[in-house]
Gaussian input, Z-matrix of N, CA and C with variables (Angstrom, degrees):
# hf/3-21g

backbone

0 1
 N
 C     1     B1
 C     2     B2     1     A1
 N     3     B3     2     A2     1     D1
 C     4     B4     3     A3     2     D2
 C     5     B5     4     A4     3     D3
 N     6     B6     5     A5     4     D4
 C     7     B7     6     A6     5     D5
 C     8     B8     7     A7     6     D6
 N     9     B9     8     A8     7     D7
 C    10    B10     9     A9     8     D8
 C    11    B11    10    A10     9     D9
 N    12    B12    11    A11    10    D10
 C    13    B13    12    A12    11    D11
 C    14    B14    13    A13    12    D12
 N    15    B15    14    A14    13    D13
 C    16    B16    15    A15    14    D14
 C    17    B17    16    A16    15    D15
 N    18    B18    17    A17    16    D16
 C    19    B19    18    A18    17    D17
 C    20    B20    19    A19    18    D18
 N    21    B21    20    A20    19    D19
 C    22    B22    21    A21    20    D20
 C    23    B23    22    A22    21    D21
 N    24    B24    23    A23    22    D22
 C    25    B25    24    A24    23    D23
 C    26    B26    25    A25    24    D24
 N    27    B27    26    A26    25    D25
 C    28    B28    27    A27    26    D26
 C    29    B29    28    A28    27    D27
 N    30    B30    29    A29    28    D28
 C    31    B31    30    A30    29    D29
 C    32    B32    31    A31    30    D30
 N    33    B33    32    A32    31    D31
 C    34    B34    33    A33    32    D32
 C    35    B35    34    A34    33    D33
 N    36    B36    35    A35    34    D34
 C    37    B37    36    A36    35    D35
 C    38    B38    37    A37    36    D36
 N    39    B39    38    A38    37    D37
 C    40    B40    39    A39    38    D38
 C    41    B41    40    A40    39    D39
 N    42    B42    41    A41    40    D40
 C    43    B43    42    A42    41    D41
 C    44    B44    43    A43    42    D42
 N    45    B45    44    A44    43    D43
 C    46    B46    45    A45    44    D44
 C    47    B47    46    A46    45    D45
 N    48    B48    47    A47    46    D46
 C    49    B49    48    A48    47    D47
 C    50    B50    49    A49    48    D48
 N    51    B51    50    A50    49    D49
 C    52    B52    51    A51    50    D50
 C    53    B53    52    A52    51    D51
 N    54    B54    53    A53    52    D52
 C    55    B55    54    A54    53    D53
 C    56    B56    55    A55    54    D54
 N    57    B57    56    A56    55    D55
 C    58    B58    57    A57    56    D56
 C    59    B59    58    A58    57    D57
 N    60    B60    59    A59    58    D58
 C    61    B61    60    A60    59    D59
 C    62    B62    61    A61    60    D60
 N    63    B63    62    A62    61    D61
 C    64    B64    63    A63    62    D62
 C    65    B65    64    A64    63    D63
 N    66    B66    65    A65    64    D64
 C    67    B67    66    A66    65    D65
 C    68    B68    67    A67    66    D66
 N    69    B69    68    A68    67    D67
 C    70    B70    69    A69    68    D68
 C    71    B71    70    A70    69    D69
 N    72    B72    71    A71    70    D70
 C    73    B73    72    A72    71    D71
 C    74    B74    73    A73    72    D72
 N    75    B75    74    A74    73    D73
 C    76    B76    75    A75    74    D74
 C    77    B77    76    A76    75    D75
 N    78    B78    77    A77    76    D76
 C    79    B79    78    A78    77    D77
 C    80    B80    79    A79    78    D78
 N    81    B81    80    A80    79    D79
 C    82    B82    81    A81    80    D80
 C    83    B83    82    A82    81    D81
 N    84    B84    83    A83    82    D82
 C    85    B85    84    A84    83    D83
 C    86    B86    85    A85    84    D84
 N    87    B87    86    A86    85    D85
 C    88    B88    87    A87    86    D86
 C    89    B89    88    A88    87    D87
 N    90    B90    89    A89    88    D88
 C    91    B91    90    A90    89    D89
 C    92    B92    91    A91    90    D90
 N    93    B93    92    A92    91    D91
 C    94    B94    93    A93    92    D92
 C    95    B95    94    A94    93    D93
 N    96    B96    95    A95    94    D94
 C    97    B97    96    A96    95    D95
 C    98    B98    97    A97    96    D96
 N    99    B99    98    A98    97    D97
 C   100   B100    99    A99    98    D98
 C   101   B101   100   A100    99    D99
 N   102   B102   101   A101   100   D100
 C   103   B103   102   A102   101   D101
 C   104   B104   103   A103   102   D102
 N   105   B105   104   A104   103   D103
 C   106   B106   105   A105   104   D104
 C   107   B107   106   A106   105   D105
 N   108   B108   107   A107   106   D106
 C   109   B109   108   A108   107   D107
 C   110   B110   109   A109   108   D108
 N   111   B111   110   A110   109   D109
 C   112   B112   111   A111   110   D110
 C   113   B113   112   A112   111   D111
 N   114   B114   113   A113   112   D112
 C   115   B115   114   A114   113   D113
 C   116   B116   115   A115   114   D114
 N   117   B117   116   A116   115   D115
 C   118   B118   117   A117   116   D116
 C   119   B119   118   A118   117   D117
 N   120   B120   119   A119   118   D118
 C   121   B121   120   A120   119   D119
 C   122   B122   121   A121   120   D120
 N   123   B123   122   A122   121   D121
 C   124   B124   123   A123   122   D122
 C   125   B125   124   A124   123   D123
 N   126   B126   125   A125   124   D124
 C   127   B127   126   A126   125   D125
 C   128   B128   127   A127   126   D126
 N   129   B129   128   A128   127   D127
 C   130   B130   129   A129   128   D128
 C   131   B131   130   A130   129   D129
 N   132   B132   131   A131   130   D130
 C   133   B133   132   A132   131   D131
 C   134   B134   133   A133   132   D132
 N   135   B135   134   A134   133   D133
 C   136   B136   135   A135   134   D134
 C   137   B137   136   A136   135   D135
 N   138   B138   137   A137   136   D136
 C   139   B139   138   A138   137   D137
 C   140   B140   139   A139   138   D138
 N   141   B141   140   A140   139   D139
 C   142   B142   141   A141   140   D140
 C   143   B143   142   A142   141   D141
 N   144   B144   143   A143   142   D142
 C   145   B145   144   A144   143   D143
 C   146   B146   145   A145   144   D144
 N   147   B147   146   A146   145   D145
 C   148   B148   147   A147   146   D146
 C   149   B149   148   A148   147   D147
 N   150   B150   149   A149   148   D148
 C   151   B151   150   A150   149   D149
 C   152   B152   151   A151   150   D150
 N   153   B153   152   A152   151   D151
 C   154   B154   153   A153   152   D152
 C   155   B155   154   A154   153   D153
 N   156   B156   155   A155   154   D154
 C   157   B157   156   A156   155   D155
 C   158   B158   157   A157   156   D156
 N   159   B159   158   A158   157   D157
 C   160   B160   159   A159   158   D158
 C   161   B161   160   A160   159   D159
 N   162   B162   161   A161   160   D160
 C   163   B163   162   A162   161   D161
 C   164   B164   163   A163   162   D162
 N   165   B165   164   A164   163   D163
 C   166   B166   165   A165   164   D164
 C   167   B167   166   A166   165   D165
 N   168   B168   167   A167   166   D166
 C   169   B169   168   A168   167   D167
 C   170   B170   169   A169   168   D168
 N   171   B171   170   A170   169   D169
 C   172   B172   171   A171   170   D170
 C   173   B173   172   A172   171   D171
 N   174   B174   173   A173   172   D172
 C   175   B175   174   A174   173   D173
 C   176   B176   175   A175   174   D174
 N   177   B177   176   A176   175   D175
 C   178   B178   177   A177   176   D176
 C   179   B179   178   A178   177   D177
 N   180   B180   179   A179   178   D178
 C   181   B181   180   A180   179   D179
 C   182   B182   181   A181   180   D180
 N   183   B183   182   A182   181   D181
 C   184   B184   183   A183   182   D182
 C   185   B185   184   A184   183   D183
 N   186   B186   185   A185   184   D184
 C   187   B187   186   A186   185   D185
 C   188   B188   187   A187   186   D186
 N   189   B189   188   A188   187   D187
 C   190   B190   189   A189   188   D188
 C   191   B191   190   A190   189   D189
 N   192   B192   191   A191   190   D190
 C   193   B193   192   A192   191   D191
 C   194   B194   193   A193   192   D192
 N   195   B195   194   A194   193   D193
 C   196   B196   195   A195   194   D194
 C   197   B197   196   A196   195   D195
 N   198   B198   197   A197   196   D196
 C   199   B199   198   A198   197   D197
 C   200   B200   199   A199   198   D198
 N   201   B201   200   A200   199   D199
 C   202   B202   201   A201   200   D200
 C   203   B203   202   A202   201   D201
 N   204   B204   203   A203   202   D202
 C   205   B205   204   A204   203   D203
 C   206   B206   205   A205   204   D204
 N   207   B207   206   A206   205   D205
 C   208   B208   207   A207   206   D206
 C   209   B209   208   A208   207   D207
 N   210   B210   209   A209   208   D208
 C   211   B211   210   A210   209   D209
 C   212   B212   211   A211   210   D210
 N   213   B213   212   A212   211   D211
 C   214   B214   213   A213   212   D212
 C   215   B215   214   A214   213   D213
 N   216   B216   215   A215   214   D214
 C   217   B217   216   A216   215   D215
 C   218   B218   217   A217   216   D216
 N   219   B219   218   A218   217   D217
 C   220   B220   219   A219   218   D218
 C   221   B221   220   A220   219   D219
 N   222   B222   221   A221   220   D220
 C   223   B223   222   A222   221   D221
 C   224   B224   223   A223   222   D222
 N   225   B225   224   A224   223   D223
 C   226   B226   225   A225   224   D224
 C   227   B227   226   A226   225   D225
 N   228   B228   227   A227   226   D226
 C   229   B229   228   A228   227   D227
 C   230   B230   229   A229   228   D228
 N   231   B231   230   A230   229   D229
 C   232   B232   231   A231   230   D230
 C   233   B233   232   A232   231   D231
 N   234   B234   233   A233   232   D232
 C   235   B235   234   A234   233   D233
 C   236   B236   235   A235   234   D234
 N   237   B237   236   A236   235   D235
 C   238   B238   237   A237   236   D236
 C   239   B239   238   A238   237   D237
 N   240   B240   239   A239   238   D238
 C   241   B241   240   A240   239   D239
 C   242   B242   241   A241   240   D240
 N   243   B243   242   A242   241   D241
 C   244   B244   243   A243   242   D242
 C   245   B245   244   A244   243   D243
 N   246   B246   245   A245   244   D244
 C   247   B247   246   A246   245   D245
 C   248   B248   247   A247   246   D246
 N   249   B249   248   A248   247   D247
 C   250   B250   249   A249   248   D248
 C   251   B251   250   A250   249   D249
 N   252   B252   251   A251   250   D250
 C   253   B253   252   A252   251   D251
 C   254   B254   253   A253   252   D252
 N   255   B255   254   A254   253   D253
 C   256   B256   255   A255   254   D254
 C   257   B257   256   A256   255   D255
 N   258   B258   257   A257   256   D256
 C   259   B259   258   A258   257   D257
 C   260   B260   259   A259   258   D258
 N   261   B261   260   A260   259   D259
 C   262   B262   261   A261   260   D260
 C   263   B263   262   A262   261   D261
 N   264   B264   263   A263   262   D262
 C   265   B265   264   A264   263   D263
 C   266   B266   265   A265   264   D264
 N   267   B267   266   A266   265   D265
 C   268   B268   267   A267   266   D266
 C   269   B269   268   A268   267   D267
 N   270   B270   269   A269   268   D268
 C   271   B271   270   A270   269   D269
 C   272   B272   271   A271   270   D270
 N   273   B273   272   A272   271   D271
 C   274   B274   273   A273   272   D272
 C   275   B275   274   A274   273   D273
 N   276   B276   275   A275   274   D274
 C   277   B277   276   A276   275   D275
 C   278   B278   277   A277   276   D276
 N   279   B279   278   A278   277   D277
 C   280   B280   279   A279   278   D278
 C   281   B281   280   A280   279   D279
 N   282   B282   281   A281   280   D280
 C   283   B283   282   A282   281   D281
 C   284   B284   283   A283   282   D282
 N   285   B285   284   A284   283   D283
 C   286   B286   285   A285   284   D284
 C   287   B287   286   A286   285   D285
 N   288   B288   287   A287   286   D286
 C   289   B289   288   A288   287   D287
 C   290   B290   289   A289   288   D288
 N   291   B291   290   A290   289   D289
 C   292   B292   291   A291   290   D290
 C   293   B293   292   A292   291   D291
 N   294   B294   293   A293   292   D292
 C   295   B295   294   A294   293   D293
 C   296   B296   295   A295   294   D294
 N   297   B297   296   A296   295   D295
 C   298   B298   297   A297   296   D296
 C   299   B299   298   A298   297   D297
 N   300   B300   299   A299   298   D298
 C   301   B301   300   A300   299   D299
 C   302   B302   301   A301   300   D300
 N   303   B303   302   A302   301   D301
 C   304   B304   303   A303   302   D302
 C   305   B305   304   A304   303   D303
 N   306   B306   305   A305   304   D304
 C   307   B307   306   A306   305   D305
 C   308   B308   307   A307   306   D306
 N   309   B309   308   A308   307   D307
 C   310   B310   309   A309   308   D308
 C   311   B311   310   A310   309   D309
 N   312   B312   311   A311   310   D310
 C   313   B313   312   A312   311   D311
 C   314   B314   313   A313   312   D312
 N   315   B315   314   A314   313   D313
 C   316   B316   315   A315   314   D314
 C   317   B317   316   A316   315   D315
 N   318   B318   317   A317   316   D316
 C   319   B319   318   A318   317   D317
 C   320   B320   319   A319   318   D318
 N   321   B321   320   A320   319   D319
 C   322   B322   321   A321   320   D320
 C   323   B323   322   A322   321   D321
 N   324   B324   323   A323   322   D322
 C   325   B325   324   A324   323   D323
 C   326   B326   325   A325   324   D324
 N   327   B327   326   A326   325   D325
 C   328   B328   327   A327   326   D326
 C   329   B329   328   A328   327   D327
 N   330   B330   329   A329   328   D328
 C   331   B331   330   A330   329   D329
 C   332   B332   331   A331   330   D330
 N   333   B333   332   A332   331   D331
 C   334   B334   333   A333   332   D332
 C   335   B335   334   A334   333   D333
 N   336   B336   335   A335   334   D334
 C   337   B337   336   A336   335   D335
 C   338   B338   337   A337   336   D336
 N   339   B339   338   A338   337   D337
 C   340   B340   339   A339   338   D338
 C   341   B341   340   A340   339   D339

   B1=1.5312
   B2=1.5588
   B3=1.2663
   B4=1.5304
   B5=1.5758
   B6=1.2806
   B7=1.5564
   B8=1.5455
   B9=1.2821
   B10=1.5084
   B11=1.4935
   B12=1.3408
   B13=1.5106
   B14=1.4843
   B15=1.2685
   B16=1.5122
   B17=1.5458
   B18=1.3435
   B19=1.4758
   B20=1.5255
   B21=1.3352
   B22=1.4208
   B23=1.4876
   B24=1.3104
   B25=1.4582
   B26=1.5014
   B27=1.3817
   B28=1.4130
   B29=1.4859
   B30=1.3550
   B31=1.4926
   B32=1.4881
   B33=1.3009
   B34=1.4947
   B35=1.5083
   B36=1.4702
   B37=1.3766
   B38=1.5292
   B39=1.3637
   B40=1.3808
   B41=1.5822
   B42=1.2873
   B43=1.4041
   B44=1.5569
   B45=1.3757
   B46=1.4567
   B47=1.5212
   B48=1.2907
   B49=1.4746
   B50=1.5597
   B51=1.2717
   B52=1.4355
   B53=1.5296
   B54=1.3948
   B55=1.4782
   B56=1.5362
   B57=1.3356
   B58=1.5092
   B59=1.6037
   B60=1.2157
   B61=1.6193
   B62=1.4570
   B63=1.3831
   B64=1.4500
   B65=1.4754
   B66=1.3681
   B67=1.4236
   B68=1.4639
   B69=1.2633
   B70=1.4577
   B71=1.5524
   B72=1.2501
   B73=1.4708
   B74=1.5635
   B75=1.3547
   B76=1.4384
   B77=1.4896
   B78=1.3455
   B79=1.4279
   B80=1.4942
   B81=1.2975
   B82=1.5221
   B83=1.5902
   B84=1.3005
   B85=1.4376
   B86=1.5164
   B87=1.3140
   B88=1.4235
   B89=1.5635
   B90=1.2717
   B91=1.3925
   B92=1.4912
   B93=1.3036
   B94=1.4894
   B95=1.4131
   B96=1.3231
   B97=1.5016
   B98=1.5246
   B99=1.2697
   B100=1.5106
   B101=1.4959
   B102=1.3730
   B103=1.4317
   B104=1.5414
   B105=1.3622
   B106=1.4436
   B107=1.4586
   B108=1.3603
   B109=1.4924
   B110=1.5136
   B111=1.2887
   B112=1.4552
   B113=1.5700
   B114=1.3592
   B115=1.3236
   B116=1.5309
   B117=1.3717
   B118=1.4321
   B119=1.5062
   B120=1.3417
   B121=1.5578
   B122=1.5934
   B123=1.2824
   B124=1.5272
   B125=1.6055
   B126=1.2639
   B127=1.4926
   B128=1.5197
   B129=1.3593
   B130=1.4192
   B131=1.5145
   B132=1.3224
   B133=1.4705
   B134=1.5233
   B135=1.4095
   B136=1.3746
   B137=1.6083
   B138=1.2438
   B139=1.4028
   B140=1.5467
   B141=1.3177
   B142=1.5548
   B143=1.4650
   B144=1.3817
   B145=1.4826
   B146=1.4434
   B147=1.3887
   B148=1.4291
   B149=1.5654
   B150=1.3531
   B151=1.4031
   B152=1.6180
   B153=1.1456
   B154=1.4559
   B155=1.5364
   B156=1.3062
   B157=1.4070
   B158=1.5181
   B159=1.3199
   B160=1.4863
   B161=1.6009
   B162=1.3101
   B163=1.3612
   B164=1.5746
   B165=1.3530
   B166=1.4216
   B167=1.6248
   B168=1.3301
   B169=1.4475
   B170=1.4558
   B171=1.3349
   B172=1.4599
   B173=1.5635
   B174=1.3497
   B175=1.4712
   B176=1.4496
   B177=1.4154
   B178=1.4742
   B179=1.5352
   B180=1.3226
   B181=1.4087
   B182=1.5349
   B183=1.3506
   B184=1.4576
   B185=1.6112
   B186=1.3905
   B187=1.4066
   B188=1.5277
   B189=1.3456
   B190=1.4263
   B191=1.5102
   B192=1.3699
   B193=1.4613
   B194=1.5489
   B195=1.2049
   B196=1.4065
   B197=1.5061
   B198=1.3296
   B199=1.4791
   B200=1.5730
   B201=1.2191
   B202=1.4903
   B203=1.5366
   B204=1.3208
   B205=1.5435
   B206=1.6202
   B207=1.2846
   B208=1.4400
   B209=1.4796
   B210=1.2972
   B211=1.4857
   B212=1.4728
   B213=1.2881
   B214=1.5419
   B215=1.6188
   B216=1.3179
   B217=1.3576
   B218=1.6334
   B219=1.3819
   B220=1.4766
   B221=1.4818
   B222=1.3722
   B223=1.5467
   B224=1.5033
   B225=1.2929
   B226=1.4564
   B227=1.5467
   B228=1.2264
   B229=1.4082
   B230=1.5590
   B231=1.4033
   B232=1.4357
   B233=1.5520
   B234=1.3834
   B235=1.5217
   B236=1.4658
   B237=1.3379
   B238=1.4399
   B239=1.5671
   B240=1.3566
   B241=1.4884
   B242=1.4765
   B243=1.3215
   B244=1.3642
   B245=1.6003
   B246=1.3000
   B247=1.5583
   B248=1.5065
   B249=1.3056
   B250=1.5818
   B251=1.4739
   B252=1.2543
   B253=1.4134
   B254=1.6915
   B255=1.3669
   B256=1.4576
   B257=1.5903
   B258=1.3129
   B259=1.4503
   B260=1.6379
   B261=1.2256
   B262=1.5609
   B263=1.4955
   B264=1.2720
   B265=1.5584
   B266=1.5707
   B267=1.2767
   B268=1.4374
   B269=1.5001
   B270=1.3675
   B271=1.4885
   B272=1.4936
   B273=1.3839
   B274=1.4658
   B275=1.4814
   B276=1.2381
   B277=1.4582
   B278=1.5653
   B279=1.3554
   B280=1.4797
   B281=1.5218
   B282=1.3811
   B283=1.4506
   B284=1.5467
   B285=1.2341
   B286=1.5369
   B287=1.5126
   B288=1.3621
   B289=1.3936
   B290=1.5376
   B291=1.2791
   B292=1.4333
   B293=1.6340
   B294=1.2938
   B295=1.4275
   B296=1.4773
   B297=1.3213
   B298=1.4532
   B299=1.5097
   B300=1.2336
   B301=1.5379
   B302=1.5292
   B303=1.4005
   B304=1.3773
   B305=1.5696
   B306=1.3624
   B307=1.4499
   B308=1.4853
   B309=1.4010
   B310=1.4869
   B311=1.5240
   B312=1.3317
   B313=1.5148
   B314=1.5000
   B315=1.3977
   B316=1.5501
   B317=1.5462
   B318=1.2825
   B319=1.5377
   B320=1.5038
   B321=1.4523
   B322=1.4815
   B323=1.5366
   B324=1.3458
   B325=1.4807
   B326=1.5099
   B327=1.2327
   B328=1.5430
   B329=1.5452
   B330=1.3198
   B331=1.5250
   B332=1.4998
   B333=1.3645
   B334=1.3874
   B335=1.5262
   B336=1.4083
   B337=1.5060
   B338=1.5643
   B339=1.3395
   B340=1.4382
   B341=1.5265
   A1=111.10
   A2=115.03
   A3=113.62
   A4=113.92
   A5=113.10
   A6=118.43
   A7=112.25
   A8=111.33
   A9=122.94
   A10=112.90
   A11=112.15
   A12=120.28
   A13=106.95
   A14=116.36
   A15=124.03
   A16=112.45
   A17=111.63
   A18=115.79
   A19=114.69
   A20=116.33
   A21=120.06
   A22=109.97
   A23=121.04
   A24=124.69
   A25=110.90
   A26=114.94
   A27=118.97
   A28=117.32
   A29=112.06
   A30=116.99
   A31=114.72
   A32=120.36
   A33=121.24
   A34=114.84
   A35=115.30
   A36=123.75
   A37=107.34
   A38=121.03
   A39=128.32
   A40=108.04
   A41=119.94
   A42=120.49
   A43=112.78
   A44=118.27
   A45=123.60
   A46=106.47
   A47=120.06
   A48=126.04
   A49=104.23
   A50=111.96
   A51=115.26
   A52=111.55
   A53=115.02
   A54=121.37
   A55=107.23
   A56=119.08
   A57=122.56
   A58=106.30
   A59=116.36
   A60=121.28
   A61=110.87
   A62=123.22
   A63=123.66
   A64=109.52
   A65=117.90
   A66=123.51
   A67=117.93
   A68=121.48
   A69=124.75
   A70=103.67
   A71=116.27
   A72=122.17
   A73=111.50
   A74=113.88
   A75=119.54
   A76=116.59
   A77=114.01
   A78=122.61
   A79=112.56
   A80=117.85
   A81=123.35
   A82=107.08
   A83=114.27
   A84=124.02
   A85=108.99
   A86=116.54
   A87=124.08
   A88=111.76
   A89=121.16
   A90=125.80
   A91=113.05
   A92=117.33
   A93=118.97
   A94=110.07
   A95=117.63
   A96=123.89
   A97=104.67
   A98=115.99
   A99=122.60
   A100=106.08
   A101=113.63
   A102=124.71
   A103=114.19
   A104=110.63
   A105=117.14
   A106=117.18
   A107=114.92
   A108=110.55
   A109=110.05
   A110=122.18
   A111=120.81
   A112=111.06
   A113=119.89
   A114=122.00
   A115=110.54
   A116=119.44
   A117=119.56
   A118=115.51
   A119=113.83
   A120=115.19
   A121=108.07
   A122=111.52
   A123=115.45
   A124=110.44
   A125=112.27
   A126=113.52
   A127=118.30
   A128=117.64
   A129=125.47
   A130=112.04
   A131=114.55
   A132=117.80
   A133=114.25
   A134=115.12
   A135=117.48
   A136=110.81
   A137=118.15
   A138=120.56
   A139=113.27
   A140=110.89
   A141=110.83
   A142=114.15
   A143=117.83
   A144=117.48
   A145=107.37
   A146=123.81
   A147=124.82
   A148=111.13
   A149=119.55
   A150=122.04
   A151=104.28
   A152=121.71
   A153=129.32
   A154=112.08
   A155=123.76
   A156=127.75
   A157=111.31
   A158=116.59
   A159=120.12
   A160=106.66
   A161=110.55
   A162=118.88
   A163=118.38
   A164=115.62
   A165=120.11
   A166=114.87
   A167=114.16
   A168=119.56
   A169=115.08
   A170=116.28
   A171=123.17
   A172=112.54
   A173=116.02
   A174=123.94
   A175=113.17
   A176=118.73
   A177=121.65
   A178=107.59
   A179=114.46
   A180=127.46
   A181=109.63
   A182=120.09
   A183=120.02
   A184=105.84
   A185=109.18
   A186=115.79
   A187=111.22
   A188=118.80
   A189=117.70
   A190=116.28
   A191=114.24
   A192=119.29
   A193=107.62
   A194=126.30
   A195=130.47
   A196=107.75
   A197=119.43
   A198=121.26
   A199=106.99
   A200=118.53
   A201=123.20
   A202=106.21
   A203=117.53
   A204=121.87
   A205=106.22
   A206=116.60
   A207=112.54
   A208=116.50
   A209=119.04
   A210=119.19
   A211=107.70
   A212=115.72
   A213=119.21
   A214=104.88
   A215=117.15
   A216=122.04
   A217=108.61
   A218=115.91
   A219=118.49
   A220=108.10
   A221=118.28
   A222=114.22
   A223=111.55
   A224=119.85
   A225=120.67
   A226=112.50
   A227=121.65
   A228=125.89
   A229=113.71
   A230=113.88
   A231=117.60
   A232=118.48
   A233=111.51
   A234=114.44
   A235=109.42
   A236=122.17
   A237=124.10
   A238=110.44
   A239=114.68
   A240=120.53
   A241=115.77
   A242=128.04
   A243=131.33
   A244=109.30
   A245=114.99
   A246=117.31
   A247=110.77
   A248=116.21
   A249=115.41
   A250=105.36
   A251=124.67
   A252=124.29
   A253=109.58
   A254=111.09
   A255=118.97
   A256=105.84
   A257=115.05
   A258=123.62
   A259=107.42
   A260=116.90
   A261=121.38
   A262=110.74
   A263=113.66
   A264=122.49
   A265=104.39
   A266=118.89
   A267=121.81
   A268=113.56
   A269=118.07
   A270=118.88
   A271=109.73
   A272=115.46
   A273=118.83
   A274=104.86
   A275=116.19
   A276=125.09
   A277=107.92
   A278=116.21
   A279=121.66
   A280=107.52
   A281=120.76
   A282=122.08
   A283=111.26
   A284=114.88
   A285=120.83
   A286=111.13
   A287=117.89
   A288=121.41
   A289=115.33
   A290=118.33
   A291=122.35
   A292=112.21
   A293=116.12
   A294=119.41
   A295=112.56
   A296=121.81
   A297=125.05
   A298=114.00
   A299=119.47
   A300=122.99
   A301=114.70
   A302=122.01
   A303=124.16
   A304=109.66
   A305=115.75
   A306=117.04
   A307=117.25
   A308=112.90
   A309=117.11
   A310=109.65
   A311=114.37
   A312=122.09
   A313=111.87
   A314=110.22
   A315=114.92
   A316=112.72
   A317=113.73
   A318=120.72
   A319=109.84
   A320=118.09
   A321=116.87
   A322=112.65
   A323=116.83
   A324=118.02
   A325=109.68
   A326=122.74
   A327=125.45
   A328=107.75
   A329=113.28
   A330=118.35
   A331=105.54
   A332=120.37
   A333=121.37
   A334=108.19
   A335=108.55
   A336=118.47
   A337=114.06
   A338=115.56
   A339=117.91
   A340=106.40
   D1=-43.19
   D2=177.10
   D3=-66.56
   D4=-37.40
   D5=171.74
   D6=-51.78
   D7=-50.89
   D8=178.85
   D9=-53.28
   D10=-45.79
   D11=-177.87
   D12=-64.22
   D13=-48.79
   D14=178.29
   D15=-55.76
   D16=-46.38
   D17=176.65
   D18=-62.45
   D19=-39.54
   D20=-179.38
   D21=-67.66
   D22=-44.25
   D23=179.58
   D24=-63.41
   D25=-47.00
   D26=177.21
   D27=-56.07
   D28=-62.30
   D29=178.79
   D30=-58.09
   D31=-31.42
   D32=175.33
   D33=-69.77
   D34=-38.99
   D35=178.60
   D36=-64.49
   D37=-45.48
   D38=-175.15
   D39=-67.92
   D40=-37.93
   D41=175.73
   D42=-70.57
   D43=-32.91
   D44=177.01
   D45=-65.80
   D46=-45.39
   D47=-173.18
   D48=-62.44
   D49=-56.01
   D50=-177.53
   D51=-50.49
   D52=-49.63
   D53=-177.53
   D54=-59.74
   D55=-43.10
   D56=-173.43
   D57=-67.89
   D58=-34.89
   D59=178.27
   D60=-79.78
   D61=-13.22
   D62=-178.36
   D63=72.90
   D64=33.52
   D65=179.84
   D66=-115.99
   D67=146.43
   D68=171.88
   D69=-87.73
   D70=163.42
   D71=174.19
   D72=-60.34
   D73=-33.87
   D74=-179.76
   D75=-72.90
   D76=-13.52
   D77=-179.81
   D78=-85.43
   D79=-10.96
   D80=-178.80
   D81=-88.44
   D82=123.58
   D83=-175.88
   D84=-80.50
   D85=-38.00
   D86=-176.33
   D87=-154.51
   D88=129.48
   D89=171.44
   D90=-105.71
   D91=115.35
   D92=-179.90
   D93=-89.88
   D94=114.88
   D95=-169.22
   D96=-106.61
   D97=114.88
   D98=-177.20
   D99=-94.50
   D100=162.45
   D101=172.22
   D102=85.18
   D103=-171.91
   D104=-179.85
   D105=-62.24
   D106=-34.77
   D107=-177.55
   D108=-65.74
   D109=-38.93
   D110=179.00
   D111=-68.53
   D112=-32.26
   D113=-173.47
   D114=-78.25
   D115=-36.69
   D116=-169.39
   D117=-111.18
   D118=-2.17
   D119=179.28
   D120=-123.30
   D121=118.44
   D122=-178.17
   D123=-57.98
   D124=138.08
   D125=-179.05
   D126=-57.27
   D127=-25.51
   D128=172.89
   D129=-61.70
   D130=-41.35
   D131=177.83
   D132=-74.07
   D133=-37.27
   D134=173.37
   D135=-60.08
   D136=-36.05
   D137=176.34
   D138=-69.93
   D139=-42.69
   D140=177.62
   D141=-65.65
   D142=-30.61
   D143=-176.92
   D144=-85.59
   D145=-6.62
   D146=171.48
   D147=94.77
   D148=16.37
   D149=173.46
   D150=-73.72
   D151=-37.05
   D152=-176.76
   D153=-111.86
   D154=140.14
   D155=170.21
   D156=-54.44
   D157=150.91
   D158=-178.94
   D159=-58.50
   D160=138.83
   D161=176.24
   D162=85.79
   D163=-11.17
   D164=-177.26
   D165=-88.09
   D166=-12.51
   D167=179.17
   D168=-56.88
   D169=-36.64
   D170=-176.98
   D171=-74.08
   D172=-10.99
   D173=-178.79
   D174=-108.03
   D175=8.47
   D176=176.91
   D177=-88.85
   D178=141.43
   D179=173.81
   D180=-123.02
   D181=114.75
   D182=176.90
   D183=-77.23
   D184=134.33
   D185=-176.48
   D186=-120.44
   D187=12.81
   D188=174.73
   D189=72.19
   D190=-153.31
   D191=-177.66
   D192=-84.64
   D193=80.02
   D194=-166.06
   D195=-70.73
   D196=-30.82
   D197=-178.04
   D198=-70.41
   D199=-43.56
   D200=179.53
   D201=-65.84
   D202=-50.54
   D203=-176.57
   D204=-60.93
   D205=-38.55
   D206=178.20
   D207=-72.93
   D208=-28.51
   D209=176.57
   D210=-73.60
   D211=-35.85
   D212=-177.53
   D213=-65.09
   D214=-48.42
   D215=-174.79
   D216=-61.44
   D217=-42.17
   D218=179.50
   D219=-66.38
   D220=-38.91
   D221=178.35
   D222=-65.89
   D223=-35.57
   D224=177.88
   D225=-78.83
   D226=-27.14
   D227=-177.32
   D228=-131.99
   D229=65.68
   D230=-174.60
   D231=-58.82
   D232=-15.83
   D233=178.72
   D234=-67.18
   D235=-7.99
   D236=-175.73
   D237=-82.51
   D238=-13.12
   D239=-176.16
   D240=-54.51
   D241=-45.78
   D242=-178.36
   D243=-58.13
   D244=-44.25
   D245=175.34
   D246=-63.71
   D247=-38.26
   D248=-177.90
   D249=-71.99
   D250=-38.05
   D251=-176.89
   D252=-62.34
   D253=-40.70
   D254=178.66
   D255=-60.92
   D256=-55.24
   D257=-175.56
   D258=-53.91
   D259=-48.07
   D260=179.59
   D261=-60.30
   D262=-43.01
   D263=-174.16
   D264=-65.32
   D265=-37.79
   D266=-176.98
   D267=-82.80
   D268=-10.29
   D269=-174.17
   D270=-67.51
   D271=159.18
   D272=176.19
   D273=-117.69
   D274=133.48
   D275=176.66
   D276=-86.04
   D277=129.07
   D278=176.48
   D279=-109.55
   D280=92.60
   D281=-176.89
   D282=-73.74
   D283=80.04
   D284=-175.14
   D285=-54.45
   D286=-46.28
   D287=-176.92
   D288=-72.59
   D289=-9.06
   D290=177.27
   D291=-91.81
   D292=-9.71
   D293=178.37
   D294=-66.38
   D295=131.05
   D296=-178.28
   D297=-51.09
   D298=-34.95
   D299=177.09
   D300=-90.17
   D301=17.79
   D302=-172.05
   D303=-59.31
   D304=-49.88
   D305=-175.94
   D306=-63.26
   D307=-39.68
   D308=176.00
   D309=-62.15
   D310=-48.84
   D311=179.66
   D312=-51.98
   D313=-49.52
   D314=179.74
   D315=-58.00
   D316=-47.21
   D317=176.75
   D318=-57.17
   D319=-43.02
   D320=179.54
   D321=-67.07
   D322=-24.96
   D323=177.80
   D324=-89.48
   D325=4.46
   D326=-175.13
   D327=-89.34
   D328=47.88
   D329=177.80
   D330=-144.25
   D331=141.94
   D332=172.06
   D333=-82.34
   D334=145.71
   D335=177.43
   D336=77.95
   D337=12.27
   D338=-179.88
   D339=-121.66

């Protein structure tokens, strides 16, 4: 049940990000997948279970604990801070849970292999 909830949230968020960027899944050259999911679950399995759109699994690259790696890099190389501040200021927030169709979309994603 918990895995199904994670799958629904993940696939819904990915769909929303692609829509906000005006991209189709086929337009994405590489998806950097951070955290334990990327490290411990083969992309082909994520695709088969419906976490990823069909055909995207082969374009996934696991990047590990990117938040910890980024913090360690910034601690070691503080001169990178101005660039990080610029990137963060230019980022666009996609408030998935605030979308009026959030609950219906979540339920639509609450299936494996879809």
